[in-house]
N, C-alpha and C positions, 0 to 999 in steps of 0.2 A: 574655493573649489576649482580645480583645473579640469574643465570638461574635455580637453584634448586627451588627457590620460585615460579618461573613462571611455571615450569614443575609440581610441586606439586599442584598448584591451577588451572591447566588447566581443569580438569573435572568440577569444579564449574563454571569456566568462560564459558565453552561451554553450560552448563545447563542454565546459566543466559542469554546467547545469544539467545537460543531457546525461552525462556520465553519472552524476549524483542521483538522478531519478532512476536510472537503470539499476544502480547498486542498491538503492532503497527498496525497489520491488524485489530484488534478489534476496535481500536480508529478510523481508517478510516471508518469502517462500521458504527459506531455510529454517526460520523460527517455527513455522507451522509444521513442516515436514520432520525436522529432527527433534524438536521439543515435544511433539505430540505423544511420543512414547512414554513420557513421564505421567501422562494421564490415561494410560492404557486401561487400568482397572475401571476408572469412571466411564471411559468410552465403551468398554465391553459391557458394562452394566446397562447402558442405554442402547446397545446394539450398533454403535457407530465405528467400532474399531476396524471392521472390515473395510470401511471407506478410508479412514485416516492412515492406514498402513500403505495405501497406494499413492504414489507420487502425483499422479494425474489429478486425483480428487483434491489433494492438498493444494495444488496449483490453482485449480478452479476456485476452491474455497478462499484462498488468499486474495486472488484477484477480485472475487465477488465482495469480500469485506472491504477492500480498497475502494471499489466502485461505489458501494453503499455509503461509505463515509463521505466521499466527495459529493454524491447526490444529496445526502442529508444536509450537508453544509450549504449546498446551492439552494435547496428548498427553504432552509432556515433563513437565508439571506433574502429570498424572494418574499417570504411571509412577513419578515420585519420591514421590508420596503413599502408594504401596502399601508397607507394611513388608516387608523382606526376610525 
């Protein structure tokens, strides 16, 4: 393994990682906002359609789901690290 190549390309890799993270959050936002309409009947039956038709609520919901997933994984790792 040539470490010089890895060290030389590290700035480009870090820049690409940042862009990948931004696009991933954007894709999650698009999925919730644009695909929520296919569940309109179900959302209307429970009274949530008025929230899901608004872009702001979809963004908050998407970011909350993302944060909840990372928090759950962090807590799972912490619990597994404690010896029984």
